[in-house]
Each structure stands twice: as C-alpha cells, then as structure tokens.
C-alpha positions in Angstrom: -34.6 7.2 40.7 -33.6 6.3 37.3 -30.0 5.7 36.9 -28.2 8.6 34.7 -26.9 7.1 31.4 -23.5 6.1 31.3 -20.8 8.6 30.3 -19.3 8.4 26.9 -16.0 7.0 26.6 -13.0 9.4 26.4 -11.7 9.2 23.2 -8.3 7.0 22.9 -5.6 9.3 21.2 -3.3 8.0 19.1 -0.5 10.2 20.1 3.3 9.8 20.8 2.8 8.3 23.8 0.4 5.3 22.4 2.7 5.0 19.5 5.7 4.5 21.7 4.0 1.8 23.6 2.7 0.3 20.6 6.1 0.0 19.0 7.6 -1.4 22.1 4.8 -3.9 23.3 2.2 -4.6 20.8 3.6 -4.5 16.9 4.2 -7.9 15.6 3.6 -9.4 19.1 0.0 -9.3 20.2 -3.3 -8.4 19.2 -5.1 -5.0 20.4 -8.5 -3.5 20.8 -8.8 0.0 21.4 -12.2 1.7 22.3 -13.4 5.0 20.9 -10.5 6.0 18.9 -9.7 9.6 17.8 -8.5 9.2 14.1 -9.2 10.7 10.8 -10.2 7.4 8.9 -12.8 6.8 11.3 -14.2 10.5 11.1 -15.4 9.9 7.4 -19.3 9.3 7.2 -21.3 6.1 6.0 -22.3 9.0 3.1 -19.0 9.8 2.1 -17.7 6.2 1.9 -20.8 5.4 -0.1 -20.1 8.5 -2.5 -16.4 7.0 -3.0 -17.6 3.5 -3.7 -20.0 4.7 -6.3 -17.4 6.8 -7.7 -15.2 3.9 -8.1 -17.8 1.6 -9.2 -18.7 4.2 -12.0 -15.0 4.2 -13.3 -15.0 0.4 -13.5 -18.2 -0.1 -15.3 -16.9 2.8 -17.6 -13.7 0.7 -18.1 -15.6 -2.6 -18.2 -12.8 -3.7 -15.7 -13.9 -4.6 -12.4 -10.0 -4.4 -10.9 -10.2 -3.3 -7.3 -13.3 -5.2 -6.3 -14.0 -8.7 -5.5 -17.3 -10.2 -4.7 -18.4 -13.5 -2.9 -21.7 -15.1 -3.0 -21.9 -17.9 0.0 -18.1 -18.0 0.4 -17.6 -18.4 -3.2 -15.8 -15.7 -5.4 -17.8 -14.3 -8.4 -16.2 -14.4 -11.7 -15.2 -10.7 -13.0 -17.7 -10.3 -15.5 -20.2 -10.6 -12.9 -18.8 -8.7 -10.6 -19.6 -5.4 -12.4 -23.4 -6.4 -12.2 -23.2 -6.2 -8.3 -21.5 -2.8 -7.8 -23.1 -0.1 -5.7 -25.0 2.3 -7.7 -26.1 5.9 -7.2 -29.6 4.6 -6.8 -28.8 2.7 -3.9 -28.4 6.3 -2.1 -26.7 4.7 0.8 -24.3 1.5 2.3 -27.9 0.3 3.6 -29.5 0.9 0.4 -26.9 -1.4 -1.4 -27.0 -3.9 1.2 -31.0 -4.0 0.7 -30.5 -4.9 -3.0 -28.3 -7.2 -2.6 -29.7 -9.2 0.4 -32.6 -9.3 -1.8 -30.3 -11.6 -4.3 -27.9 -13.1 -2.1 -28.6 -14.3 1.5 -25.0 -14.2 2.2 -22.4 -11.7 0.1 -19.3 -9.8 0.7 -17.9 -6.8 -1.2 -14.2 -6.3 -1.2 -12.8 -2.9 -2.2 -9.1 -2.6 -2.5 -7.6 0.9 -2.0 -10.7 3.0 -2.3 -9.3 6.0 -0.8 -7.2 6.5 -4.1 -10.3 7.6 -5.6 -10.6 11.0 -3.8 -7.0 12.5 -3.5 -8.6 14.8 -0.7 -9.4 11.6 1.3 -5.8 10.2 1.0 -4.1 12.4 3.6 -6.6 10.6 6.2 -4.4 7.3 5.6 -1.1 9.1 5.6 -1.6 11.0 8.8 -2.0 7.4 10.3 0.7 5.6 8.6 3.2 8.3 8.9 2.9 7.8 12.6 3.0 4.1 12.3 5.9 4.0 10.2 8.1 6.6 12.0 7.5 4.0 15.4 7.9 0.8 13.7 10.0 1.5 10.8 9.1 2.0 7.3 7.6 -1.3 5.4 10.1 -2.8 3.0 7.1 -4.2 1.1 4.0 -1.9 1.1 0.6 -1.5 3.1 -2.8 -1.3 1.4 -6.4 0.0 2.4 -9.6 -2.1 1.8 -13.0 -1.9 2.5 -15.1 -5.1 3.5 -18.7 -4.9 3.5 -21.6 -7.0 3.5 -23.8 -9.9 5.7 -21.3 -12.8 5.3 -21.3 -14.8 8.3 -17.7 -15.8 7.9 -14.7 -14.6 5.9 -14.9 -16.2 2.5 -11.5 -18.2 2.8 -11.9 -19.3 6.1 -9.6 -19.6 8.8 -6.3 -18.2 7.3 -3.0 -16.3 8.2 -1.7 -13.3 6.1 1.7 -11.9 5.6 0.6 -8.7 7.1 -0.2 -6.9 10.5 -3.7 -5.7 10.0 -5.7 -2.7 11.4 -9.2 -2.8 11.4 -11.9 0.0 11.8 -15.4 -0.7 11.7 -17.6 1.6 9.8 -21.1 0.0 10.5 -22.1 -2.8 12.6 -20.5 -5.0 15.0 -17.1 -6.9 13.7 -15.7 -9.8 15.5 -12.6 -11.4 14.5 -11.4 -14.9 16.0 -7.7 -15.2 16.4 -5.4 -18.3 16.7 -1.8 -18.4 18.0 0.8 -19.8 15.1 1.9 -22.5 17.3 -1.7 -23.8 17.7 -2.5 -24.1 14.3 0.7 -25.7 13.7 -0.7 -28.4 15.9 -4.0 -28.5 14.5 -3.5 -28.2 10.6 -6.7 -28.9 10.2 -7.9 -25.3 11.0 -6.3 -24.0 7.7 -9.0 -22.6 5.8 -11.8 -24.1 8.0 -15.2 -22.6 8.2 -16.1 -25.4 11.2 -14.0 -24.9 14.1 -16.1 -25.1 17.1 -13.9 -27.7 18.9 -11.1 -25.0 18.6 -13.1 -21.9 19.9 -11.5 -22.2 23.5 -7.8 -21.9 22.2 -8.9 -18.7 20.2 -9.0 -14.6 21.2 -12.2 -13.0 20.4 -11.9 -9.4 19.0 -15.1 -7.2 19.2 -15.1 -3.8 17.7 -17.7 -1.4 16.6 -17.8 2.0 14.7 -15.0 4.5 16.3 -13.1 1.2 17.6 -9.9 0.0 16.4 -8.6 -3.7 16.4 -4.8 -4.8 15.6 -3.5 -8.2 15.1 0.0 -9.1 13.8 0.9 -11.1 10.9 1.6 -14.5 12.6 -2.1 -14.7 13.7 -4.3 -17.2 12.2 -7.9 -15.3 12.1 -11.5 -15.4 10.7 -13.9 -12.7 10.7 -17.7 -14.0 12.2 -20.7 -12.4 12.0 -24.8 -13.2 13.0 -25.8 -12.2 9.3 -26.0 -8.6 10.2 -24.4 -5.9 7.4 -21.4 -4.4 8.6 -18.6 -2.3 6.8 -15.1 -2.3 7.6 -11.9 -0.5 6.8 -8.8 -2.6 6.8 -5.0 -1.7 6.6 -2.6 -4.4 6.0 1.1 -3.5 6.6 2.8 -6.3 4.4 5.9 -7.5 6.4 7.2 -10.3 4.4 10.5 -8.5 2.4 13.6 -8.7 4.5 16.3 -6.3 4.1 18.6 -8.9 2.0 16.1 -8.8 -0.7 16.1 -5.0 -0.8 19.7 -5.1 -1.2 19.6 -7.6 -4.0 16.8 -5.9 -5.9 18.8 -2.5 -5.5 21.9 -4.3 -7.0 20.0 -5.7 -10.0 19.8 -2.8 -12.0 23.3 -1.8 -11.4 24.5 -5.0 -12.5 22.4 -5.2 -15.5 24.0 -1.8 -16.6 27.9 -2.6 -16.0 27.6 -6.0 -17.5 26.0 -4.6 -20.6 25.3 -7.1 -23.7 27.2 -9.6 -22.6 24.7 -10.3 -19.9 22.1 -11.2 -22.6 24.1 -14.5 -23.7 22.0 -17.6 -23.2 25.1 -20.0 -23.4 28.5 -19.6 -21.4 31.9 -20.6 -22.9 34.4 -23.0 -20.8 37.6 -24.8 -21.3 37.2 -27.5 -18.8 33.9 -28.5 -16.9 35.4 -30.2 -14.2 38.6 -32.5 -13.4 38.6 -36.3 -13.5 38.0 -36.6 -9.7 35.2 -34.2 -10.2 36.4 -30.9 -8.7 35.1 -27.6 -10.2 38.2 -24.8 -9.9 37.9 -22.9 -13.1 35.9 -20.3 -13.7 34.4 -19.6 -17.2 35.7 -16.2 -18.7 32.3 -14.8 -18.8 32.8 -15.0 -14.8 36.2 -13.6 -15.0 35.2 -10.3 -16.7 31.9 -10.0 -14.3 34.2 -10.4 -11.3 36.4 -7.3 -12.6 33.4 -5.5 -13.1 32.5 -5.7 -9.5 35.8 -5.0 -8.1 35.9 -2.1 -10.1 32.5 -0.5 -8.4 33.2 2.5 -6.5 31.8 3.5 -3.2 30.0 6.4 -4.9 28.4 3.8 -7.3 26.9 1.8 -4.8 25.7 4.6 -2.5 24.0 6.2 -5.5 22.3 2.8 -6.7 21.1 2.3 -3.3 20.0 5.7 -2.5 18.0 5.9 -6.0 16.4 2.6 -5.1 15.3 4.1 -1.6 14.2 7.2 -2.7 12.0 4.9 -5.2 10.6 2.8 -2.4 9.9 5.9 0.1 8.2 7.9 -2.5 5.4 5.3 -2.9 4.8 6.5 0.7 4.7 2.7 2.0 1.4 2.2 -0.4 1.3 -0.7 -3.0 0.1 2.2 -5.5 -0.1 5.9 -5.3 -3.1 7.9 -7.0 -2.2 9.3 -10.2 -3.2 12.9 -11.7 -4.9 13.4 -15.1 -3.4 16.8 -16.0 -1.8 18.2 -18.9 1.3 20.1 -18.0 2.4 23.3 -20.3 4.3 26.5 -19.6 1.4 28.6 -19.1 0.3 26.2 -16.2 -0.2 27.0 -12.7 0.7 24.1 -10.4 0.9 22.8 -6.7 1.6 19.8 -4.8 -1.4 17.4 -4.5 -0.6 17.0 -0.6 1.9 18.9 1.4 2.4 15.4 3.0 3.3 14.3 -0.4 6.4 15.8 -1.6 8.2 15.4 -4.8 11.7 13.8 -3.7 15.0 14.5 -5.1 18.8 13.9 -4.8 22.1 14.8 -6.4 24.0 12.2 -8.3 27.0 11.3 -6.8 28.7 10.2 -9.9 28.0 13.1 -12.0 27.8 16.8 -10.9 25.8 17.6 -13.5 22.7 15.4 -12.9 20.0 15.3 -10.7 17.1 12.9 -9.8 13.4 13.3 -8.8 11.0 10.9 -7.9 7.1 10.7 -7.0 5.0 7.5 -6.7 8.0 5.2 -7.7 8.8 7.2 -11.0 12.2 8.3 -11.2 13.5 11.3 -13.4 16.6 12.2 -14.1 17.4 15.7 -15.3 20.4 18.3 -15.8 21.1 20.4 -12.6 21.5 23.6 -14.9 17.8 23.5 -15.5 14.7 25.3 -13.7 13.1 21.8 -12.4 15.1 22.1 -9.4 13.7 25.4 -8.3 10.1 24.8 -9.4 10.4 21.4 -7.3 11.9 23.3 -4.1 9.1 25.7 -4.7 6.1 23.3 -4.8 7.6 21.5 -1.9 7.5 24.7 0.1 3.7 25.0 -0.5 3.7 27.4 -3.2 1.3 27.7 -6.3 3.7 28.2 -9.5 3.8 29.6 -13.0 5.7 26.7 -14.8 6.9 29.0 -17.4 8.8 31.2 -14.5 10.9 28.4 -13.6 11.9 26.3 -16.8 14.1 27.8 -19.1 13.2 28.1 -22.8 16.7 26.2 -23.6 15.3 22.9 -21.9 11.7 23.6 -21.7 10.8 20.8 -23.7 12.7 18.1 -21.7 11.8 19.7 -18.6 8.0 19.9 -19.1 8.3 16.0 -20.1 10.0 15.6 -16.7 7.6 17.5 -14.9 4.5 15.6 -16.9 5.9 12.6 -15.6 6.0 13.5 -12.2 2.1 14.8 -12.5 1.3 11.4 -14.2 2.5 9.8 -10.9 0.3 12.0 -8.8 2.5 14.5 -7.9 0.4 17.8 -8.5 -3.4 18.5 -7.9 -5.6 18.1 -10.7 -6.9 21.8 -10.6 
C-alpha cells in the first residue's frame, strides 16, 4: 500500500508569543530558520514582484538613473551606465523570463534592488506590519531598516564572506536559498575569511541555513556570512535592521541644531581670539572668551528647551517608521482637494511646542513643519489620522490658507497622503 503524502507543515505564526521569545532568546544572539511562515511579505506572488521590478526599472530608464539597482557579473559590480541595459522589462513577462534572458548573456549574475516596495504604496503596509511588531519587542532602531530584493543564479555572494552592521531577515521568493554563517570569534582567529570565496577548510566551523519560499531566516549583525547556490535561479527578500548607532549619537545629533541656533553667527568664526595659549610650564588653564560665552549659553538652557529639542528630534526619527526612506507622493494640494492618509499605519505626527503656546509641529517622513496653533491644520490632521477623507477648504481658514497649504503640501510631498 502506498504511503499517504506527508501533511503540509503547520504555518508558523508571527504572533505575540513568537515575538516575545524572539526578542528574549534570538534577537542579536543567534540565527534562526522558521519554516512555513505566515506573513504578508511572503504572500506577494512572483507576478506581483516582477510587476514592481519592471515599474521601478521603467522609472530608472526614464530618469536615466539606475539608483536603487546594483548588478554583478561573475562577482564584479557593473558600472552604473551598464546597469540600465540589464534591468527587467515588460517583455520578459516573469521573473523566470528575465532570468532566461540574463542567463543567455551571463553564466553568473546577481541583480539587487533596494527598497523595491517603495514603488507601490499599496504594498508598503506588508512591510510595516512586520516591522511594527519587531520594533515593539526589540526596540525602535536608532538608525533604520531597509528592504532589498536579490535575484539571479550567482553561486556565491558577489562580495564574499562578510559581516554587516545589521541583523538580517531573509524571505525566499523563488528557489532554495542557502546561507553559511560563522561566529565573529572564529573569523577573528581566521582573518583570511574576510571577503573570501574559497573557504572549504572553514566549513566545519560554520552554520548552514537552508530556506525555501514560505520560510524565513534570521541572523544577528555579528554573524559573518555568505549566500551559496548550485547555480539555480533564486529570488529573495532581505530586511536589514541596522544596529550601529548608539544612543549617545542620537543625543549629540539632537543637540546639534539647538546649539547652532543658540550660538548664532558667533559659531561661524573660523579662528579663536586668545590672550595666552598656555603658561611657561605648558599648563592650559585659561579659556578664550568665545568658549566662556558658549558656557553661559549652555548654562541658560531651560528644561523646556531641551525637552522640545529631543521631542522634535525623536518625532522626526520615528516619522520615518524605522526605514531609510519613505515613498513620496506626487499630488498638488489646493483648497478644493479631497485628501486622506496614504495608510492607516502611517499617521501624521504632531506635538505642541513647549516654548511657545502658539506654535505646533507636524512631521511625516522626516519632514518637520512648524505651524500656528490657531490654524485649521491641526483639526485637519486629527481628522485625517482618524481615517476620514477631508475637503481641505473645510478646515483651512482663509486668513492663513496660503501658509497652511504650503505646510500640507510639504507633508504630502513627504508621502503622508494618498495619490488619488
């Protein structure tokens, strides 16, 4: 009697239980392979991904600018001018159709497309659905995350064994993907592994991850790694969460604009007047007057000024939703425009000024807009954030219409509102 076919694997749910365990036991500690993952990112079909690739490639060809694409031939990076000649075209009809065309020209190729999901705002929520849960459990990245698509028949990562400053989630779309990992302590003892393509004698010390469409792999930022293949076609999403910016840098970056504003024109001087550089014994004990004045400015900073500075900086940072870039919107705003948010997951952020009762700040996609509290922009933003479709002229007053339209246009350009 023939054996019945094996039962399909139970989908792995990325629920709260999973994320709690991931944050406690896996994040930045060890690699993980999860089979049959239930995630919106993996529900995108080959056809949808091909459509996005062609859409983005068409934009690059129109602008004569391949930014966002990288192409490797036999491990060597192609010049920007040549990349435009090898991008996917509608006539390829599918990912495999594109692969067939490339394989006829190059025995070993790799196409990388960064931030592909930006081409279609409707697909962006698939990414934020995943990252929102990740950030909630491991913390918001002080730098950013970025999504990329890797496809080709390359046998090894074009730049060899390497380490990034980001933790990586990998989601195969087509073909089987293999990643070989080494602990940082091992590479420190064996520096010849850095950028290596030949490493047979080091394989026993490595960990091999194998994933196929529907699976997810993760490895921490400290893991040295390389992708391997037998030369078959594969396509893989990769989400890199950069963890190389410590809190102290966030603080110093936040204070920079405040200090520049406080010091004013005096801060532009490129020489410093002094009385005595040092004593005869070499002791330095006397500050120039410019430094004394700066000390007084720092002493007079109020708690409200500091808190507002940090709040604005934090708001700008989180308005990027943890990503390197946010999709922009091409929409001209007038008083007759009907507007709505591009996504219920992407609110326009705002905060009341702590140093002025008549000032309020709005922010989206890293763009900070200052407005008068008495204006109608606040009411409009609250209505939009509540999920309403709004007629702009019903909210913005004629006395401040031009100013507030400019503010709303800036937020729109940053990607806050839907195109239609």
